[in-house]
C-alpha positions in Angstrom: -34.1 -85.6 -21.5 -36.6 -87.8 -19.8 -39.5 -89.3 -21.1 -43.1 -89.4 -21.1 -44.8 -87.3 -17.8 -45.5 -89.4 -14.7 -48.8 -89.9 -13.8 -49.7 -88.5 -10.7 -47.9 -89.3 -7.4 -49.7 -92.2 -5.8 -50.1 -90.5 -1.6 -47.7 -93.4 -0.8 -44.7 -92.1 -2.6 -44.9 -88.5 -0.9 -41.1 -89.4 0.6 -39.5 -89.2 -3.0 -41.8 -86.0 -4.4 -38.6 -83.9 -3.8 -36.4 -86.4 -5.3 -38.1 -86.5 -8.1 -38.4 -82.6 -8.5 -34.8 -82.3 -7.9 -34.7 -84.5 -11.3 -36.7 -82.8 -13.2 -34.7 -79.4 -12.1 -31.5 -81.4 -13.0 -32.4 -82.9 -16.0 -30.9 -80.3 -18.5 -27.4 -79.2 -16.1 -26.8 -82.3 -14.5 -28.2 -85.3 -16.0 -26.2 -88.1 -14.6 -27.8 -86.8 -10.9 -30.9 -86.5 -12.5 -30.8 -90.2 -13.6 -29.6 -91.5 -10.0 -32.2 -89.1 -8.0 -35.0 -91.5 -10.2 -33.0 -94.3 -9.7 -33.2 -93.6 -6.1 -36.7 -92.9 -6.4 -37.4 -96.1 -8.4 -35.7 -98.4 -5.9 -37.6 -96.7 -2.8 -41.0 -97.0 -4.5 -40.6 -100.6 -4.9 -40.0 -100.8 -1.3 -43.0 -98.8 -0.1 -45.5 -100.4 -2.5 -45.1 -102.1 -5.8 -48.1 -104.2 -5.7 -51.2 -101.6 -5.4 -52.4 -100.4 -9.2 -51.7 -96.7 -9.0 -48.2 -97.9 -7.9 -47.4 -99.8 -10.2 -48.1 -97.8 -12.9 -46.4 -94.8 -11.7 -43.1 -97.3 -11.4 -43.5 -98.2 -14.2 -43.9 -95.2 -15.7 -40.8 -94.4 -13.8 -39.2 -97.2 -15.2 -39.3 -96.3 -18.7 -37.9 -92.8 -18.1 -34.7 -94.5 -16.7 -34.5 -96.6 -19.6 -35.0 -93.7 -21.8 -32.3 -91.8 -19.6 -30.1 -95.0 -19.8 -30.5 -95.2 -23.6 -29.6 -91.1 -24.6 -26.7 -91.7 -21.4 -25.1 -94.6 -22.2 -21.7 -93.9 -23.6 -21.2 -91.9 -20.0 -19.3 -93.2 -17.8 -20.8 -92.1 -14.6 -23.9 -94.1 -16.3 -22.4 -97.3 -17.1 -19.9 -97.5 -13.9 -21.1 -97.1 -10.4 -18.0 -96.0 -8.9 -18.0 -93.4 -11.2 -21.9 -92.3 -10.6 -21.4 -92.2 -6.9 -18.3 -89.9 -6.6 -19.7 -87.5 -9.5 -23.4 -87.4 -7.5 -21.6 -87.0 -4.0 -19.0 -84.2 -5.6 -22.2 -82.4 -6.2 -24.2 -82.9 -3.4 -21.0 -81.6 -1.4 -20.9 -78.9 -3.5 -24.3 -77.9 -3.1 -23.5 -78.5 1.0 -19.9 -76.5 0.8 -21.8 -73.2 -1.4 -24.9 -73.5 1.6 -22.4 -73.3 4.5 -20.6 -70.7 3.6 -23.2 -68.6 2.8 -24.6 -69.6 6.6 -21.3 -68.9 7.8 -20.8 -65.4 6.5 -24.4 -64.8 7.6 -25.9 -64.8 4.1 -29.3 -66.1 4.3 -31.5 -66.3 1.5 -34.0 -69.3 -0.2 -30.9 -70.3 -2.7 -28.7 -71.2 0.4 -31.8 -72.9 2.0 -32.7 -75.0 -1.3 -29.4 -75.8 -1.4 -29.1 -77.2 2.3 -32.1 -79.2 1.6 -31.0 -79.8 -2.2 -27.9 -81.5 -0.8 -29.5 -83.3 1.7 -31.7 -85.1 -1.0 -28.6 -86.0 -2.7 -27.1 -87.7 0.3 -30.4 -89.8 0.3 -29.6 -90.5 -3.7 -25.8 -91.7 -2.6 -27.6 -94.9 -1.1 -27.9 -96.4 -4.0 -24.5 -97.2 -4.2 -24.2 -98.7 -0.9 -24.4 -97.8 3.2 -23.5 -94.6 4.0 -20.4 -93.1 5.4 -20.5 -92.1 9.1 -19.5 -88.5 7.2 -22.3 -88.2 4.9 -24.9 -89.4 7.4 -23.8 -86.5 9.2 -23.8 -83.7 6.1 -27.3 -84.8 5.7 -28.6 -84.7 9.3 -26.9 -80.7 9.3 -28.1 -80.0 6.0 -31.4 -81.0 7.0 -31.4 -79.3 10.2 -30.0 -76.2 8.7 -32.6 -75.6 6.0 -35.7 -76.2 8.1 -34.0 -74.1 10.6 -32.8 -70.9 8.6 -36.7 -71.4 6.4 -38.5 -70.8 10.1 -36.5 -68.1 11.0 -36.8 -66.0 8.1 -40.3 -67.1 8.3 -41.0 -65.7 11.4 -39.2 -62.4 11.3 -35.9 -63.9 13.6 -32.2 -63.5 12.6 -30.8 -67.2 12.0 -27.5 -68.2 13.9 -24.7 -68.6 11.1 -23.1 -72.2 11.6 -23.5 -75.1 14.1 -24.0 -72.6 17.3 -26.2 -74.0 19.6 -26.9 -77.4 18.4 -26.0 -79.5 20.5 -28.3 -81.9 22.8 -31.0 -84.1 21.5 -33.7 -82.4 19.9 -33.5 -83.9 16.1 -36.3 -85.7 15.0 -35.9 -87.2 10.9 -39.3 -87.4 10.5 -41.2 -84.6 11.6 -38.1 -82.6 10.6 -39.0 -84.0 7.1 -42.7 -82.8 6.9 -41.4 -79.1 8.3 -39.0 -79.3 5.1 -41.2 -80.6 2.8 -41.9 -77.1 1.4 -38.5 -76.3 1.3 -37.7 -77.4 -2.4 -39.4 -75.1 -4.2 -37.4 -72.5 -2.7 -39.4 -69.7 -1.5 -39.8 -68.4 1.3 -43.5 -68.1 1.5 -44.1 -71.6 2.1 -48.5 -72.8 1.9 -49.2 -73.8 5.7 -50.1 -77.0 4.7 -46.9 -78.4 4.1 -44.6 -75.9 6.8 -46.0 -75.1 10.2 -44.1 -73.2 12.4 -44.6 -76.1 15.3 -43.4 -79.2 13.1 -39.9 -77.5 13.4 -37.0 -79.4 15.4 -35.9 -77.9 18.8 -33.4 -75.5 18.1 -30.6 -78.3 20.2 -29.3 -80.3 17.3 -28.1 -84.4 17.7 -24.8 -83.9 18.9 -23.1 -82.8 15.9 -20.0 -80.4 16.0 -18.5 -79.2 12.3 -15.9 -76.7 13.1 -15.3 -74.5 10.1 -13.7 -76.3 7.6 -14.1 -79.4 8.8 -17.4 -80.2 6.8 -16.0 -80.9 3.4 -14.6 -83.9 3.2 -10.9 -84.1 1.1 -12.3 -85.2 -1.7 -14.7 -82.1 -1.5 -13.8 -79.4 -4.6 -13.5 -76.0 -2.4 -15.5 -74.0 -5.2 -18.8 -73.8 -5.8 -19.9 -75.4 -9.1 -20.2 -73.0 -12.4 -23.7 -75.3 -13.2 -25.2 -75.6 -9.5 -28.1 -72.7 -10.6 -26.9 -71.0 -7.4 -25.9 -67.5 -7.5 -24.6 -65.5 -5.0 -22.9 -62.2 -5.3 -20.9 -62.7 -1.8 -19.2 -65.8 -3.1 -16.3 -65.7 -5.9 -13.8 -67.9 -7.4 -10.9 -68.0 -5.0 -7.5 -68.9 -6.0 -6.7 -72.5 -5.7 -3.5 -73.4 -3.7 -1.9 -76.5 -5.2 -0.7 -78.7 -3.0 3.5 -79.7 -3.6 3.8 -83.3 -4.7 4.6 -85.6 -1.7 8.1 -86.3 -1.8 7.9 -89.5 -0.6 6.7 -91.0 -3.7 9.9 -89.9 -5.3 11.3 -92.6 -3.5 8.4 -95.0 -3.0 9.6 -98.4 -2.6 7.4 -101.7 -3.1 8.4 -103.4 -0.2 9.2 -106.7 -1.5 6.0 -108.3 -3.4 3.4 -105.6 -2.8 0.2 -107.6 -2.4 -2.7 -105.5 -3.3 -6.5 -106.8 -2.1 -9.6 -106.3 -4.0 -10.1 -103.9 -1.5 -7.3 -101.6 -2.2 -8.1 -101.8 -6.3 -11.7 -100.7 -5.2 -9.7 -98.2 -3.0 -7.6 -97.1 -5.9 -9.8 -97.0 -8.3 -12.0 -94.5 -6.4 -9.7 -92.2 -5.7 -9.1 -91.5 -9.6 -12.3 -91.2 -9.9 -12.5 -88.7 -7.2 -9.6 -87.0 -9.4 -11.7 -87.0 -12.6 -15.1 -85.7 -10.9 -12.8 -82.7 -9.1 -11.6 -82.2 -12.7 -14.8 -81.4 -13.9 -15.4 -78.5 -11.9 -11.8 -77.7 -12.2 -10.3 -78.2 -8.6 -6.9 -78.7 -9.3 -5.9 -79.5 -6.1 -8.4 -82.2 -5.2 -7.5 -84.1 -8.1 -3.8 -83.7 -7.2 -4.8 -85.1 -4.0 -6.6 -87.9 -4.6 -4.1 -89.4 -7.6 -0.9 -89.1 -5.1 -3.2 -91.2 -2.8 -3.8 -93.7 -5.3 -0.2 -93.6 -6.7 0.8 -94.2 -2.8 -1.2 -97.1 -2.3 -0.2 -98.9 -5.5 3.3 -98.3 -5.0 3.6 -99.2 -1.4 0.3 -101.3 -1.0 -0.3 -99.1 2.6 -2.3 -95.2 2.4 
């Protein structure tokens, strides 16, 4: 658990309030994710304003929380090694996304799925502490944030949302406007206050050229089942039997082509595959673990992916 409570949030830091709230909600069940939510808030806050007294005071207290968590979880590789932490946060974010997307495509619209879409988008923000987002995660974030606002607004107005990415081509997405309209989604309520969510703030129903066919939104490293510890429940989603992939026959006969010279990038990719496999096993996702371990093994043996 984090240390002392934070002082009131300065108005300058409004853009990180939901990331900090997510950290509080995840302190007990996902402390690693909570830690990186705070780290993201800290880094973002420093860029916004680190000079005015109220902002300096807030950031100082936030730093104290981070130091306390780092001390408490100092033996956790996901805290001490960024590549492990990145895999952990990304898997959790995409779990939330996949849960919400499955509910959406099944026509099950409720506050938990809305909040899951929005939280997934916030956690993809958090991934920027590890470096630039992949194009895939940029697309996930845009889609999740738009979906959360769109479905929330439909339910608020007594309308039935369209499931999936139907009718989302065009140029109607405004990230700043959408962020404002989504500001009340984090609480998971279906009746937001008018001061934080207005119907005229919702982006147009056309979405910026993102086409996400069923199943295509989840990267290969995304476990296929909803984690048991997300705190999100639904009577319609049941654990599905896992399809364990066959071992790649080429691995049995793989021969290194002479002297394989692995670059630092090759080692980093192999390590990342192994970390993804480890993170997948935390969610008992054997299929994803096997796939990533085979990728790492093939890269190390042949120098190719």
